[in-house]
N, C-alpha and C positions, 0 to 999 in steps of 0.2 A: 592565658593558656589553659588553666584548669576549667574555665567556663566553656571554652570551645570543645574540650575533650568530653565534658559532661553532656553537652548538647549532642555531640556525635554519638555517644553511648545511648542516649535517650532516643535518638532518631533510629538507630539500629534496632533497639528493643521494640520500638513501635512497629517496625516492619515484621516482627515475629508474631504479632497478635492477629494478623489477618486470617480469615477463615479460608479453607481450601475451596476452590471452585466446585460448583455442583457438577456431578458426573452427567455427561450427556447420554441420552438414551442410546442403546446399542442398535446398530443397523444389523440386518441379517448377516452381512459379510463379517462383521466384528464378532457376532455370536458364534459363527462357524469357525472363525480363527481360534477362538478360545476353546472350541471343542475339537482340538487337533487329534485327539485320541479316539473319537467316536463315542464319547460317553452318552450322548443323547440316545443312541441305539440301545443302551442298557438301563434306561430309566425305570424299566419295569422291575428291576431288582431292588429298588428303593423299598425298604421296609420288610424285605424278604429275609428269612433266616440264612445266614451266610453259609452254614453247613449244607445247604441244599442247592448251592450254585453249581451249575455244570461248568466246570473249568475248561472242558474241551470246547465250549461255545465262546469262550473269551478270546480276545486278541492275544497274540504272543506278547510276552513280557508284562502282562497284567499282574498287578500286586493286590492281594486281598490283605488289608492291614487291620489287625485287631488291636484293641487297647493295650498299651504297654509294649507293643512289638517294635523292635529296632529296625529301621529301614535306612538305606543309603540316601544321601542328600543330593545325589547327582540329578540334574534337571534333564528330563527327556519328555518334551511336550507330546510325543506320540504314545506315551505309556499311560494306560488306564490304571488308576488307583482306586480301589474300592475300599472305603472306610467302614469298618464294622463298629457298632456301638457296644457298650457294656452289656446290653441285652441280647447280643448275638445276632442282631439284625443289621442289614445294610443301612447306613446313615447318610452317606454321601458318595458321589463319584467325582473324581477330579483328574485332570490331565497334567502330569508333570513327571 
């Protein structure tokens, strides 16, 4: 009985060591789906000083998130989130 339990445990642990499958390249439709907030239109902001962003030109509900800033964790794929680095410049754009 102990031998079969040990074999079962080893078999289960062996399944845990497999590597994840490689990610398939994105199709244009998949890339568009991930850009549900229109972040691609605002790529020109990357590296720009955050204090010079024209907020009137941004979509409604856009958040400019600075280091240490508290934000809600609700998921809204249509909301543009602009992340600012410690240097005060736009570091990334994400939809959530």
